[in-house]
C-alpha positions as CSV (number, residue, x, y, z in Angstrom):
1,M,30.1,143.0,83.3
2,L,33.5,144.3,82.1
3,S,35.9,142.1,83.9
4,S,34.0,139.0,82.7
5,T,34.6,140.4,79.3
6,Y,38.0,141.2,79.8
7,E,38.7,137.7,81.7
8,K,37.4,135.8,78.7
9,K,39.7,137.7,76.2
10,A,42.6,137.2,78.6
11,T,41.9,133.3,78.8
12,A,41.4,133.3,75.0
13,T,44.8,135.2,74.7
14,K,46.7,132.7,77.0
15,I,45.3,129.6,75.3
16,Y,46.4,131.0,72.0
17,L,49.6,131.9,73.0
18,I,50.1,128.5,74.7
19,R,49.2,126.6,71.8
20,S,51.7,128.7,69.7
21,L,54.3,127.8,72.0
22,F,53.9,123.9,72.0
23,N,53.2,124.1,68.3
24,L,56.4,126.0,67.5
25,R,58.6,123.8,65.3
26,M,62.0,124.7,63.8
27,K,62.6,123.5,60.4
28,E,65.7,122.1,59.1
29,S,66.0,125.2,56.9
30,D,65.1,128.1,59.6
31,S,67.8,129.9,61.4
32,V,68.4,129.0,64.9
33,T,68.4,132.9,65.8
34,G,65.0,133.3,64.2
35,H,63.5,130.1,65.9
36,L,64.8,131.4,69.2
37,S,63.4,135.0,68.6
38,A,59.8,133.5,67.8
39,Y,60.3,131.4,71.1
40,E,61.3,134.2,73.3
41,S,58.6,136.4,71.9
42,L,56.0,133.9,72.9
43,I,57.4,133.4,76.3
44,A,57.6,137.3,76.9
45,Q,54.0,137.4,75.5
46,L,53.0,134.8,78.1
47,S,55.0,136.6,80.9
48,S,52.9,139.6,80.3
49,Q,50.0,137.7,80.7
50,G,51.1,136.6,84.1
51,M,52.2,133.1,83.1
52,T,55.7,131.9,84.4
53,F,57.8,129.0,83.5
54,D,60.7,127.3,85.6
55,E,64.1,126.8,84.0
56,E,63.4,123.1,83.4
57,L,60.3,123.7,81.6
58,H,61.8,126.3,79.4
59,A,64.5,123.7,78.5
60,L,62.1,120.9,77.9
61,I,59.7,123.1,75.7
62,L,62.7,124.7,73.4
63,M,64.4,121.3,73.3
64,S,61.2,119.8,72.0
65,S,60.8,122.6,69.4
66,L,64.0,121.7,67.9
67,P,64.2,119.1,64.9
68,S,65.7,115.7,65.6
69,S,68.9,116.6,63.8
């Protein structure tokens, strides 16, 4: 019973973090360092949940979060 309760929480946490990562967008007025800090924080939280991303996926996610300009 305990493992199913904690599994649900872990899954919900992963879903929340993944949504946050893929919805992360840098505005023109945001600083690059602040944006990178937010990005790295989400990646670190996902890593602590057992999720891993390869280098190419890191680059694609980060590039897609930047403004067009």
